[in-house]
C-alpha positions, -999 to +999 in steps of 0.1 A: -753+632-316-725+656-329-689+648-319-654+643-332-645+609-347-614+591-361-611+582-398-610+545-391-632+514-396-660+512-371-646+479-358-613+495-350-606+506-314-604+543-307-574+561-292-586+553-257-586+516-264-624+514-265-644+504-296-660+533-316-652+570-318-642+592-290-657+626-283-636+656-276-647+691-267-632+722-284-618+750-263-634+783-271-613+806-250-598+835-268-560+831-273-536+859-263-523+883-290-489+865-293-505+830-294-497+826-331-459+834-329-432+812-315-415+827-285-378+832-296-369+851-264-344+825-251-307+828-242-299+809-273-317+805-306-305+769-308-283+744-325-278+738-362-266+703-369-253+698-404-246+663-417-226+665-450-220+632-467-198+633-498-179+600-500-197+567-500-186+530-496-183+514-530-208+487-519-236+513-518-232+520-555-234+557-547-212+583-565-192+610-548-213+641-542-191+669-556-204+703-547-218+693-513-189+710-494-201+743-509-236+736-496-223+727-461-202+759-460-230+781-471-255+765-446-230+769-418-224+806-427-261+816-430-274+798-399-244+811-379-253+847-389-289+840-377-274+832-343-274+794-344-245+773-329-237+755-362-215+725-367-207+704-397-203+666-395-187+651-426-191+615-441-211+598-413-221+562-414-257+552-406-246+544-371-228+577-368-259+596-379-281+578-355-257+582-326-251+619-333-288+628-335-298+606-305-272+623-284-284+658-295-320+648-288-310+639-252-293+672-245-310+699-225-325+724-250-344+743-223-324+775-230-329+772-267-357+787-288-355+761-317-335+734-334-323+730-370-309+700-387-296+701-423-291+667-441-269+667-472-267+632-488-279+607-513-315+595-507-346+578-519-383+582-510-384+581-472-347+573-467-313+590-464-279+575-470-251+573-446-218+565-462-224+528-458-262+524-464-297+538-460-317+548-429-354+558-427-357+595-422-385+590-397-360+572-374-339+604-374-366+630-371-386+609-347-359+613-321-371+649-316-408+642-311-424+658-281-425+626-261-388+619-268-372+653-266-390+671-238-369+703-238-380+711-274-417+706-268-436+735-282-405+748-300-399+748-338-378+719-351-366+725-387-352+698-410-338+708-444-332+677-465-311+678-497-314+644-512-331+625-540-366+611-533-368+588-563-357+587-600-384+607-617-374+637-638-394+669-642-394+682-678-413+713-669-442+729-688-444+761-707-469+788-696-478+824-701-462+846-675-484+868-653-475+896-633-477+813-252-501+809-225-491+804-188-513+773-182-503+738-193-516+723-225-515+691-244-500+691-279-494+664-305-460+648-303-456+654-340-463+691-337-439+720-344-419+703-371-410+717-405-396+693-431-382+711-461-373+686-489-352+697-518-376+680-543-411+666-546-418+629-537-404+605-562-381+629-580-344+634-585-327+663-567-302+683-587-268+694-575-242+715-594-207+701-589-192+736-586-219+758-570-238+732-548-274+720-550-301+741-564-322+738-532-294+747-507-282+776-530-317+790-530-323+784-493-291+802-482-298+831-506-333+836-494-324+832-457-296+858-462-320+882-480-352+877-459-342+858-428-346+889-405-378+901-421-402+874-432-419+845-416-404+811-423-432+799-447-429+831-467-392+825-469-397+789-480-422+800-507-395+823-521-371+793-520-396+773-541-400+802-565-362+806-570-356+768-576-386+765-599-378+795-621-341+801-620-327+766-624-327+741-653-304+711-657-275+712-682-263+676-689-247+656-716-265+624-705-294+614-727-327+624-711-312+645-683-309+678-700-333+708-695-350+693-664-367+712-636-372+708-599-396+720-572-389+717-534-415+703-511-424+720-478-442+699-452-452+719-421-465+708-388-457+742-373-484+756-350-472+792-350-455+817-371-417+816-369-396+848-372-359+847-366-349+873-340 
């Protein structure tokens, strides 16, 4: 008999607590014309929370992040121009970061169309650094899940993360150049998130001490150029293009010169997002 099943061992219990797979029917009703675009017609487009960590406790072994203030200023400017209520929070401890985002997640976002969070800090795979230590990124982003932040259910939640995700270096490779419905509905609690990482899993993320990080420079440039015209994934593809082709490291440290970088976009968005 045909039916939907979970990718789990037969002995494991299904989502309903019963052994074996569960069957679910698909809805064949035709969606309305605007079903594939987020509704941005709200009194406010939303908040943009910017966490900018530059100075770190010596016990962490983390160096000062020169250039990050340029990133924070550019992010504040570009998202403010898009209509967001942007605010920069500097040098937060792990407790400070958790408290800030928890409080924001508990606010009433019913009059907002979306939410943006920009994290500028040191990092490693799956973690971000406060000024005094590391915190799992999932603890921070999870605060805005559909079952924890009800007023943002069905709305886009965008996280832009400028941080290292490991210690691998990308040497690059040469190649030849070539030219909404009115009825209620159930949605996954992890839906409607966009995670835009500055680099691929396992890799360093580069930052210029004078001009800011490659990723944030490119993000702000592309949002400024295309933010009113293109869909968010089109914009992020152009960000990837700019970082990949227009930047290369210049370093006196052995093994660190002439390195490349590619951002990583992870989307759980269920609709197209156009900034109004």
